[in-house]
C-alpha positions in Angstrom: -16.5 -13.4 6.1 -13.4 -13.9 8.1 -9.9 -13.0 6.9 -7.4 -15.8 7.3 -3.7 -14.9 7.7 -1.0 -17.5 7.8 2.2 -16.3 9.4 5.7 -17.5 9.2 7.8 -17.7 12.5 8.9 -14.2 13.5 6.8 -12.5 10.7 5.5 -9.0 11.6 2.4 -7.3 10.5 0.4 -4.2 11.3 -3.1 -4.6 12.7 -5.1 -1.4 13.1 -1.9 0.5 13.6 -0.3 -1.9 16.1 2.9 -3.8 15.0 2.4 -7.5 15.9 5.1 -10.1 15.6 4.5 -13.9 15.4 6.3 -16.2 17.8 8.7 -19.0 16.9 6.1 -21.2 15.1 3.8 -20.9 12.1 0.5 -19.4 13.1 -2.9 -18.8 11.5 -5.1 -15.9 12.5 -8.8 -15.5 11.7 -10.0 -11.9 11.8 -13.8 -11.9 12.2 -14.4 -8.3 11.4 -13.0 -5.5 9.2 -9.6 -4.4 10.2 -6.6 -2.7 8.6 -3.9 -5.4 8.2 -0.6 -5.1 6.4 2.0 -7.8 6.2 5.6 -7.1 6.7 6.4 -7.5 3.0 3.9 -4.7 2.2 5.1 -2.2 4.8 7.3 0.6 3.5 9.5 2.6 5.8 9.9 6.4 5.2 13.6 5.9 4.2 12.5 3.4 1.5 10.5 6.2 -0.3 13.2 6.8 -3.0 11.4 6.7 -6.3 8.3 8.4 -7.8 6.1 5.2 -7.6 7.1 4.7 -4.0 6.1 8.3 -3.3 2.6 7.2 -4.5 2.6 4.0 -2.4 3.7 5.6 0.9 0.8 8.1 1.4 -1.7 5.4 0.4 -0.2 3.1 3.0 -0.4 5.8 5.6 -4.0 6.5 4.8 -4.8 2.8 5.0 -3.2 2.4 8.4 -4.7 5.6 9.9 -8.0 5.5 11.7 -8.9 9.0 10.6 -8.8 11.1 7.5 -5.5 12.7 6.7 -5.6 15.6 4.2 -1.8 15.9 4.1 -1.3 12.3 3.0 -4.1 12.6 0.5 -2.6 15.8 -0.9 0.8 14.1 -1.2 -0.8 11.2 -3.0 -2.6 13.5 -5.5 0.6 15.6 -6.1 2.8 12.5 -6.7 0.2 10.7 -8.8 -0.2 13.7 -11.1 3.6 14.0 -11.4 3.9 10.3 -12.2 1.1 10.4 -14.8 2.7 13.4 -16.5 5.9 11.5 -17.0 4.5 8.1 -18.1 3.2 7.3 -21.6 2.4 3.6 -21.3 -1.4 3.4 -21.6 -1.6 0.3 -19.4 0.2 2.1 -16.6 -1.8 5.2 -17.0 -5.0 3.1 -16.8 -3.6 1.6 -13.6 -3.0 5.1 -12.2 -6.6 6.0 -12.9 -7.8 2.8 -11.2 -5.6 3.5 -8.2 -6.9 7.0 -7.9 -10.5 5.7 -8.0 -9.7 3.2 -5.3 -8.2 6.0 -3.1 -11.2 8.3 -3.7 -13.5 5.4 -2.7 -11.5 4.7 0.5 -10.4 1.3 -0.9 -6.8 1.8 0.2 -5.8 -1.8 0.4 -6.8 -2.4 -3.2 -4.9 0.8 -4.2 -1.8 -0.5 -2.5 -1.8 -3.8 -4.2 -2.4 -2.1 -7.6 0.4 0.4 -6.8 2.9 -2.5 -6.6 2.5 -2.8 -10.4 3.7 0.8 -10.7 6.7 0.0 -8.5 7.5 -3.0 -10.7 7.1 -1.0 -13.9 9.4 1.7 -12.6 12.0 -0.9 -11.5 12.0 -2.3 -15.0 12.5 1.1 -16.5 15.3 2.1 -14.1 17.3 -1.0 -14.9 
């Protein structure tokens, strides 16, 4: 099944590690096979890794965008997830952490990234 991506003018995304930028008009792309795609809004730069939940998101993103196994990124993910889970008491968030960990172990990095956004939102609410 094809993946349909609608892009705004000038919107950037990463496709199998390559940064691609849309031209000056809206565009729709159909990807006919499996690929690692991450929209601009979901891309985190290293200097944006400033909170514990973001320290979980970043290595997952790097594993998703990489075409080969990266033990260092996996170790960072495990370390940061353990620290986060040790500091959180909300059962719903702890359940999300377990699900994210399962996704990562299964190689379902995109699912883990989207679930990890919930951790970032939770953290943002707590830091207000």
